[in-house]
Jmol script that loads the backbone (N, CA, C; Angstrom):
load data "model"
ATOM      1  N   MET A   1       0.823  -1.189   0.000  1.00  0.00           N
ATOM      2  CA  MET A   1       0.000   0.000   0.000  1.00  0.00           C
ATOM      3  C   MET A   1       0.869   1.255   0.000  1.00  0.00           C
ATOM      4  N   TYR A   2       1.927   1.246   0.793  1.00  0.00           N
ATOM      5  CA  TYR A   2       2.811   2.406   0.865  1.00  0.00           C
ATOM      6  C   TYR A   2       3.464   2.675  -0.489  1.00  0.00           C
ATOM      7  N   LYS A   3       3.823   1.599  -1.189  1.00  0.00           N
ATOM      8  CA  LYS A   3       4.461   1.743  -2.494  1.00  0.00           C
ATOM      9  C   LYS A   3       3.488   2.354  -3.508  1.00  0.00           C
ATOM     10  N   LYS A   4       2.238   1.920  -3.480  1.00  0.00           N
ATOM     11  CA  LYS A   4       1.236   2.469  -4.398  1.00  0.00           C
ATOM     12  C   LYS A   4       0.977   3.951  -4.116  1.00  0.00           C
ATOM     13  N   LEU A   5       0.920   4.306  -2.851  1.00  0.00           N
ATOM     14  CA  LEU A   5       0.716   5.704  -2.484  1.00  0.00           C
ATOM     15  C   LEU A   5       1.894   6.555  -2.930  1.00  0.00           C
ATOM     16  N   THR A   6       3.102   6.047  -2.765  1.00  0.00           N
ATOM     17  CA  THR A   6       4.296   6.770  -3.196  1.00  0.00           C
ATOM     18  C   THR A   6       4.289   6.972  -4.705  1.00  0.00           C
ATOM     19  N   GLU A   7       3.932   5.939  -5.455  1.00  0.00           N
ATOM     20  CA  GLU A   7       3.864   6.059  -6.911  1.00  0.00           C
ATOM     21  C   GLU A   7       2.778   7.042  -7.332  1.00  0.00           C
ATOM     22  N   LEU A   8       1.642   7.000  -6.654  1.00  0.00           N
ATOM     23  CA  LEU A   8       0.559   7.930  -6.962  1.00  0.00           C
ATOM     24  C   LEU A   8       1.021   9.370  -6.778  1.00  0.00           C
ATOM     25  N   LEU A   9       1.675   9.652  -5.666  1.00  0.00           N
ATOM     26  CA  LEU A   9       2.147  11.008  -5.403  1.00  0.00           C
ATOM     27  C   LEU A   9       3.286  11.399  -6.335  1.00  0.00           C
ATOM     28  N   LYS A  10       4.150  10.460  -6.640  1.00  0.00           N
ATOM     29  CA  LYS A  10       5.307  10.754  -7.488  1.00  0.00           C
ATOM     30  C   LYS A  10       4.887  11.124  -8.907  1.00  0.00           C
ATOM     31  N   TYR A  11       3.951  10.384  -9.463  1.00  0.00           N
ATOM     32  CA  TYR A  11       3.585  10.586 -10.861  1.00  0.00           C
ATOM     33  C   TYR A  11       2.355  11.456 -11.078  1.00  0.00           C
ATOM     34  N   HIS A  12       1.520  11.599 -10.075  1.00  0.00           N
ATOM     35  CA  HIS A  12       0.253  12.291 -10.284  1.00  0.00           C
ATOM     36  C   HIS A  12       0.004  13.435  -9.303  1.00  0.00           C
ATOM     37  N   LEU A  13       0.997  13.857  -8.553  1.00  0.00           N
ATOM     38  CA  LEU A  13       0.797  14.918  -7.560  1.00  0.00           C
ATOM     39  C   LEU A  13       0.306  16.208  -8.206  1.00  0.00           C
ATOM     40  N   HIS A  14       0.845  16.564  -9.350  1.00  0.00           N
ATOM     41  CA  HIS A  14       0.458  17.817  -9.994  1.00  0.00           C
ATOM     42  C   HIS A  14      -1.033  17.844 -10.339  1.00  0.00           C
ATOM     43  N   ILE A  15      -1.558  16.752 -10.853  1.00  0.00           N
ATOM     44  CA  ILE A  15      -2.978  16.745 -11.209  1.00  0.00           C
ATOM     45  C   ILE A  15      -3.857  16.618  -9.968  1.00  0.00           C
ATOM     46  N   LEU A  16      -3.367  15.950  -8.932  1.00  0.00           N
ATOM     47  CA  LEU A  16      -4.121  15.878  -7.676  1.00  0.00           C
ATOM     48  C   LEU A  16      -4.271  17.264  -7.058  1.00  0.00           C
ATOM     49  N   LEU A  17      -3.199  18.043  -7.036  1.00  0.00           N
ATOM     50  CA  LEU A  17      -3.264  19.404  -6.494  1.00  0.00           C
ATOM     51  C   LEU A  17      -4.161  20.293  -7.347  1.00  0.00           C
ATOM     52  N   TYR A  18      -4.032  20.175  -8.661  1.00  0.00           N
ATOM     53  CA  TYR A  18      -4.851  20.960  -9.578  1.00  0.00           C
ATOM     54  C   TYR A  18      -6.336  20.660  -9.368  1.00  0.00           C
ATOM     55  N   THR A  19      -6.676  19.377  -9.258  1.00  0.00           N
ATOM     56  CA  THR A  19      -8.065  18.976  -9.063  1.00  0.00           C
ATOM     57  C   THR A  19      -8.582  19.407  -7.692  1.00  0.00           C
ATOM     58  N   TYR A  20      -7.731  19.325  -6.679  1.00  0.00           N
ATOM     59  CA  TYR A  20      -8.114  19.770  -5.338  1.00  0.00           C
ATOM     60  C   TYR A  20      -8.415  21.269  -5.345  1.00  0.00           C
ATOM     61  N   PHE A  21      -7.592  22.045  -6.046  1.00  0.00           N
ATOM     62  CA  PHE A  21      -7.822  23.480  -6.162  1.00  0.00           C
ATOM     63  C   PHE A  21      -9.141  23.743  -6.888  1.00  0.00           C
ATOM     64  N   TRP A  22      -9.380  23.014  -7.987  1.00  0.00           N
ATOM     65  CA  TRP A  22     -10.617  23.203  -8.732  1.00  0.00           C
ATOM     66  C   TRP A  22     -11.832  22.864  -7.878  1.00  0.00           C
ATOM     67  N   LEU A  23     -11.760  21.776  -7.143  1.00  0.00           N
ATOM     68  CA  LEU A  23     -12.881  21.375  -6.299  1.00  0.00           C
ATOM     69  C   LEU A  23     -13.181  22.456  -5.257  1.00  0.00           C
ATOM     70  N   GLY A  24     -12.132  23.046  -4.693  1.00  0.00           N
ATOM     71  CA  GLY A  24     -12.326  24.140  -3.744  1.00  0.00           C
ATOM     72  C   GLY A  24     -12.987  25.341  -4.388  1.00  0.00           C
ATOM     73  N   LEU A  25     -12.563  25.680  -5.597  1.00  0.00           N
ATOM     74  CA  LEU A  25     -13.158  26.797  -6.322  1.00  0.00           C
ATOM     75  C   LEU A  25     -14.625  26.519  -6.630  1.00  0.00           C
ATOM     76  N   PHE A  26     -14.918  25.305  -7.034  1.00  0.00           N
ATOM     77  CA  PHE A  26     -16.287  24.921  -7.366  1.00  0.00           C
ATOM     78  C   PHE A  26     -17.194  25.016  -6.139  1.00  0.00           C
ATOM     79  N   ILE A  27     -16.755  24.454  -5.025  1.00  0.00           N
ATOM     80  CA  ILE A  27     -17.571  24.459  -3.801  1.00  0.00           C
ATOM     81  C   ILE A  27     -17.715  25.874  -3.247  1.00  0.00           C
ATOM     82  N   CYS A  28     -16.632  26.629  -3.242  1.00  0.00           N
ATOM     83  CA  CYS A  28     -16.708  28.008  -2.732  1.00  0.00           C
ATOM     84  C   CYS A  28     -17.634  28.865  -3.579  1.00  0.00           C
ATOM     85  N   GLY A  29     -17.686  28.608  -4.872  1.00  0.00           N
ATOM     86  CA  GLY A  29     -18.618  29.342  -5.722  1.00  0.00           C
ATOM     87  C   GLY A  29     -20.062  29.068  -5.342  1.00  0.00           C
ATOM     88  N   LEU A  30     -20.337  27.856  -4.915  1.00  0.00           N
ATOM     89  CA  LEU A  30     -21.709  27.504  -4.543  1.00  0.00           C
ATOM     90  C   LEU A  30     -22.132  28.116  -3.215  1.00  0.00           C
ATOM     91  N   VAL A  31     -21.188  28.303  -2.306  1.00  0.00           N
ATOM     92  CA  VAL A  31     -21.539  28.792  -0.973  1.00  0.00           C
ATOM     93  C   VAL A  31     -21.090  30.232  -0.718  1.00  0.00           C
ATOM     94  N   ALA A  32     -20.606  30.914  -1.744  1.00  0.00           N
ATOM     95  CA  ALA A  32     -20.112  32.282  -1.566  1.00  0.00           C
ATOM     96  C   ALA A  32     -21.255  33.232  -1.210  1.00  0.00           C
ATOM     97  N   PRO A  33     -21.050  34.067  -0.185  1.00  0.00           N
ATOM     98  CA  PRO A  33     -22.083  35.052   0.154  1.00  0.00           C
ATOM     99  C   PRO A  33     -22.180  36.129  -0.936  1.00  0.00           C
ATOM    100  N   GLN A  34     -23.353  36.673  -1.097  1.00  0.00           N
ATOM    101  CA  GLN A  34     -23.602  37.624  -2.176  1.00  0.00           C
ATOM    102  C   GLN A  34     -22.728  38.869  -2.072  1.00  0.00           C
ATOM    103  N   HIS A  35     -22.450  39.340  -0.864  1.00  0.00           N
ATOM    104  CA  HIS A  35     -21.631  40.551  -0.743  1.00  0.00           C
ATOM    105  C   HIS A  35     -20.208  40.310  -1.245  1.00  0.00           C
ATOM    106  N   ARG A  36     -19.697  39.079  -1.150  1.00  0.00           N
ATOM    107  CA  ARG A  36     -18.369  38.754  -1.692  1.00  0.00           C
ATOM    108  C   ARG A  36     -18.395  38.730  -3.219  1.00  0.00           C
ATOM    109  N   ILE A  37     -19.475  38.247  -3.774  1.00  0.00           N
ATOM    110  CA  ILE A  37     -19.614  38.232  -5.231  1.00  0.00           C
ATOM    111  C   ILE A  37     -19.708  39.662  -5.750  1.00  0.00           C
ATOM    112  N   ASP A  38     -20.416  40.512  -5.021  1.00  0.00           N
ATOM    113  CA  ASP A  38     -20.545  41.910  -5.420  1.00  0.00           C
ATOM    114  C   ASP A  38     -19.198  42.625  -5.394  1.00  0.00           C
ATOM    115  N   GLU A  39     -18.305  42.219  -4.485  1.00  0.00           N
ATOM    116  CA  GLU A  39     -16.982  42.840  -4.400  1.00  0.00           C
ATOM    117  C   GLU A  39     -16.122  42.559  -5.626  1.00  0.00           C
ATOM    118  N   LEU A  40     -16.457  41.528  -6.382  1.00  0.00           N
ATOM    119  CA  LEU A  40     -15.700  41.241  -7.601  1.00  0.00           C
ATOM    120  C   LEU A  40     -15.871  42.351  -8.631  1.00  0.00           C
ATOM    121  N   GLY A  41     -17.004  43.013  -8.599  1.00  0.00           N
ATOM    122  CA  GLY A  41     -17.256  44.107  -9.530  1.00  0.00           C
ATOM    123  C   GLY A  41     -17.386  43.634 -10.970  1.00  0.00           C
ATOM    124  N   SER A  42     -17.868  42.431 -11.160  1.00  0.00           N
ATOM    125  CA  SER A  42     -17.980  41.858 -12.497  1.00  0.00           C
ATOM    126  C   SER A  42     -19.422  41.912 -12.970  1.00  0.00           C
ATOM    127  N   ALA A  43     -19.604  42.288 -14.235  1.00  0.00           N
ATOM    128  CA  ALA A  43     -20.942  42.253 -14.815  1.00  0.00           C
ATOM    129  C   ALA A  43     -21.285  40.840 -15.272  1.00  0.00           C
ATOM    130  N   PHE A  44     -20.273  40.000 -15.453  1.00  0.00           N
ATOM    131  CA  PHE A  44     -20.467  38.628 -15.934  1.00  0.00           C
ATOM    132  C   PHE A  44     -20.799  37.669 -14.795  1.00  0.00           C
ATOM    133  N   ILE A  45     -20.115  37.834 -13.668  1.00  0.00           N
ATOM    134  CA  ILE A  45     -20.336  36.964 -12.510  1.00  0.00           C
ATOM    135  C   ILE A  45     -21.135  37.754 -11.483  1.00  0.00           C
ATOM    136  N   THR A  46     -22.428  37.459 -11.404  1.00  0.00           N
ATOM    137  CA  THR A  46     -23.298  38.196 -10.485  1.00  0.00           C
ATOM    138  C   THR A  46     -23.830  37.331  -9.352  1.00  0.00           C
ATOM    139  N   GLN A  47     -23.625  36.009  -9.440  1.00  0.00           N
ATOM    140  CA  GLN A  47     -24.047  35.090  -8.385  1.00  0.00           C
ATOM    141  C   GLN A  47     -22.956  34.040  -8.199  1.00  0.00           C
ATOM    142  N   GLY A  48     -22.967  33.403  -7.038  1.00  0.00           N
ATOM    143  CA  GLY A  48     -21.922  32.435  -6.721  1.00  0.00           C
ATOM    144  C   GLY A  48     -21.873  31.247  -7.655  1.00  0.00           C
ATOM    145  N   TRP A  49     -23.029  30.775  -8.082  1.00  0.00           N
ATOM    146  CA  TRP A  49     -23.025  29.609  -8.961  1.00  0.00           C
ATOM    147  C   TRP A  49     -22.414  29.924 -10.317  1.00  0.00           C
ATOM    148  N   HIS A  50     -22.331  31.212 -10.676  1.00  0.00           N
ATOM    149  CA  HIS A  50     -21.650  31.578 -11.919  1.00  0.00           C
ATOM    150  C   HIS A  50     -20.167  31.210 -11.846  1.00  0.00           C
ATOM    151  N   LEU A  51     -19.564  31.387 -10.673  1.00  0.00           N
ATOM    152  CA  LEU A  51     -18.166  30.976 -10.489  1.00  0.00           C
ATOM    153  C   LEU A  51     -18.017  29.471 -10.659  1.00  0.00           C
ATOM    154  N   SER A  52     -18.942  28.724 -10.106  1.00  0.00           N
ATOM    155  CA  SER A  52     -18.887  27.266 -10.225  1.00  0.00           C
ATOM    156  C   SER A  52     -19.053  26.828 -11.674  1.00  0.00           C
ATOM    157  N   LEU A  53     -19.972  27.442 -12.376  1.00  0.00           N
ATOM    158  CA  LEU A  53     -20.179  27.107 -13.780  1.00  0.00           C
ATOM    159  C   LEU A  53     -18.950  27.464 -14.614  1.00  0.00           C
ATOM    160  N   LEU A  54     -18.375  28.614 -14.349  1.00  0.00           N
ATOM    161  CA  LEU A  54     -17.170  29.025 -15.066  1.00  0.00           C
ATOM    162  C   LEU A  54     -16.017  28.071 -14.793  1.00  0.00           C
ATOM    163  N   SER A  55     -15.902  27.610 -13.562  1.00  0.00           N
ATOM    164  CA  SER A  55     -14.839  26.653 -13.251  1.00  0.00           C
ATOM    165  C   SER A  55     -15.084  25.318 -13.948  1.00  0.00           C
ATOM    166  N   LEU A  56     -16.345  24.913 -14.075  1.00  0.00           N
ATOM    167  CA  LEU A  56     -16.650  23.682 -14.810  1.00  0.00           C
ATOM    168  C   LEU A  56     -16.224  23.792 -16.270  1.00  0.00           C
ATOM    169  N   LEU A  57     -16.475  24.935 -16.861  1.00  0.00           N
ATOM    170  CA  LEU A  57     -16.164  25.113 -18.278  1.00  0.00           C
ATOM    171  C   LEU A  57     -14.672  25.284 -18.544  1.00  0.00           C
ATOM    172  N   LEU A  58     -13.974  25.993 -17.667  1.00  0.00           N
ATOM    173  CA  LEU A  58     -12.575  26.323 -17.930  1.00  0.00           C
ATOM    174  C   LEU A  58     -11.569  25.391 -17.276  1.00  0.00           C
ATOM    175  N   VAL A  59     -11.883  24.837 -16.128  1.00  0.00           N
ATOM    176  CA  VAL A  59     -10.893  24.084 -15.357  1.00  0.00           C
ATOM    177  C   VAL A  59     -11.129  22.580 -15.413  1.00  0.00           C
ATOM    178  N   LEU A  60     -12.358  22.136 -15.367  1.00  0.00           N
ATOM    179  CA  LEU A  60     -12.648  20.701 -15.309  1.00  0.00           C
ATOM    180  C   LEU A  60     -12.129  19.901 -16.502  1.00  0.00           C
ATOM    181  N   PRO A  61     -12.095  20.443 -17.718  1.00  0.00           N
ATOM    182  CA  PRO A  61     -11.583  19.625 -18.829  1.00  0.00           C
ATOM    183  C   PRO A  61     -10.154  19.119 -18.639  1.00  0.00           C
ATOM    184  N   VAL A  62      -9.323  19.843 -17.924  1.00  0.00           N
ATOM    185  CA  VAL A  62      -7.930  19.415 -17.748  1.00  0.00           C
ATOM    186  C   VAL A  62      -7.833  18.085 -16.999  1.00  0.00           C
ATOM    187  N   PRO A  63      -8.453  17.913 -15.821  1.00  0.00           N
ATOM    188  CA  PRO A  63      -8.387  16.600 -15.173  1.00  0.00           C
ATOM    189  C   PRO A  63      -9.053  15.490 -15.993  1.00  0.00           C
ATOM    190  N   LEU A  64     -10.121  15.814 -16.707  1.00  0.00           N
ATOM    191  CA  LEU A  64     -10.780  14.796 -17.522  1.00  0.00           C
ATOM    192  C   LEU A  64      -9.882  14.326 -18.663  1.00  0.00           C
ATOM    193  N   ILE A  65      -9.210  15.264 -19.318  1.00  0.00           N
ATOM    194  CA  ILE A  65      -8.271  14.896 -20.383  1.00  0.00           C
ATOM    195  C   ILE A  65      -7.111  14.096 -19.811  1.00  0.00           C
ATOM    196  N   TYR A  66      -6.644  14.474 -18.637  1.00  0.00           N
ATOM    197  CA  TYR A  66      -5.544  13.742 -18.001  1.00  0.00           C
ATOM    198  C   TYR A  66      -5.956  12.302 -17.699  1.00  0.00           C
ATOM    199  N   ILE A  67      -7.135  12.117 -17.153  1.00  0.00           N
ATOM    200  CA  ILE A  67      -7.621  10.765 -16.850  1.00  0.00           C
ATOM    201  C   ILE A  67      -7.775   9.961 -18.141  1.00  0.00           C
ATOM    202  N   TRP A  68      -8.300  10.589 -19.171  1.00  0.00           N
ATOM    203  CA  TRP A  68      -8.471   9.911 -20.453  1.00  0.00           C
ATOM    204  C   TRP A  68      -7.121   9.487 -21.029  1.00  0.00           C
ATOM    205  N   ARG A  69      -6.139  10.389 -20.982  1.00  0.00           N
ATOM    206  CA  ARG A  69      -4.816  10.058 -21.520  1.00  0.00           C
ATOM    207  C   ARG A  69      -4.117   8.988 -20.695  1.00  0.00           C
ATOM    208  N   MET A  70      -4.260   9.026 -19.382  1.00  0.00           N
ATOM    209  CA  MET A  70      -3.642   7.992 -18.549  1.00  0.00           C
ATOM    210  C   MET A  70      -4.301   6.636 -18.802  1.00  0.00           C
ATOM    211  N   GLY A  71      -5.606   6.629 -19.009  1.00  0.00           N
ATOM    212  CA  GLY A  71      -6.292   5.382 -19.335  1.00  0.00           C
ATOM    213  C   GLY A  71      -5.854   4.844 -20.684  1.00  0.00           C
ATOM    214  N   LYS A  72      -5.686   5.744 -21.643  1.00  0.00           N
ATOM    215  CA  LYS A  72      -5.220   5.352 -22.971  1.00  0.00           C
ATOM    216  C   LYS A  72      -3.793   4.810 -22.899  1.00  0.00           C
ATOM    217  N   LYS A  73      -2.958   5.463 -22.105  1.00  0.00           N
ATOM    218  CA  LYS A  73      -1.573   5.017 -21.933  1.00  0.00           C
ATOM    219  C   LYS A  73      -1.534   3.645 -21.253  1.00  0.00           C
ATOM    220  N   GLU A  74      -2.399   3.459 -20.265  1.00  0.00           N
ATOM    221  CA  GLU A  74      -2.479   2.186 -19.537  1.00  0.00           C
ATOM    222  C   GLU A  74      -2.925   1.058 -20.470  1.00  0.00           C
ATOM    223  N   ARG A  75      -3.922   1.328 -21.302  1.00  0.00           N
ATOM    224  CA  ARG A  75      -4.386   0.314 -22.250  1.00  0.00           C
ATOM    225  C   ARG A  75      -3.318   0.000 -23.286  1.00  0.00           C
ATOM    226  N   GLY A  76      -2.556   1.001 -23.702  1.00  0.00           N
ATOM    227  CA  GLY A  76      -1.480   0.784 -24.665  1.00  0.00           C
ATOM    228  C   GLY A  76      -0.353  -0.044 -24.079  1.00  0.00           C
ATOM    229  N   ALA A  77      -0.100   0.102 -22.788  1.00  0.00           N
ATOM    230  CA  ALA A  77       0.974  -0.643 -22.130  1.00  0.00           C
ATOM    231  C   ALA A  77       0.608  -2.111 -21.956  1.00  0.00           C
ATOM    232  N   THR A  78      -0.687  -2.402 -21.833  1.00  0.00           N
ATOM    233  CA  THR A  78      -1.103  -3.793 -21.643  1.00  0.00           C
ATOM    234  C   THR A  78      -1.347  -4.504 -22.965  1.00  0.00           C
ATOM    235  N   GLY A  79      -1.334  -3.747 -24.063  1.00  0.00           N
ATOM    236  CA  GLY A  79      -1.494  -4.362 -25.372  1.00  0.00           C
ATOM    237  C   GLY A  79      -2.921  -4.491 -25.851  1.00  0.00           C
ATOM    238  N   ASN A  80      -3.879  -3.871 -25.179  1.00  0.00           N
ATOM    239  CA  ASN A  80      -5.285  -3.947 -25.601  1.00  0.00           C
ATOM    240  C   ASN A  80      -5.618  -2.862 -26.568  1.00  0.00           C
TER     241      ASN A  80
END
end "model"
wireframe off; spacefill off
backbone 0.3
color backbone group
């Protein structure tokens, strides 16, 4: 188990941190108080869920592409 955890952190730490950051941004967008959203001064983002939606569109594709490529690489290594 320790060896698997070490390999996971060694090869995938960057995407784990990126995804953790995205998840925080997504959740904070859902629970952000309105006065904090107003402080942004944006005409585009007027409610908290707008931040979550924007993060889904701009940030989420990166972890999904990474998972897809790692799965493709894994299948190529096994010969399937």
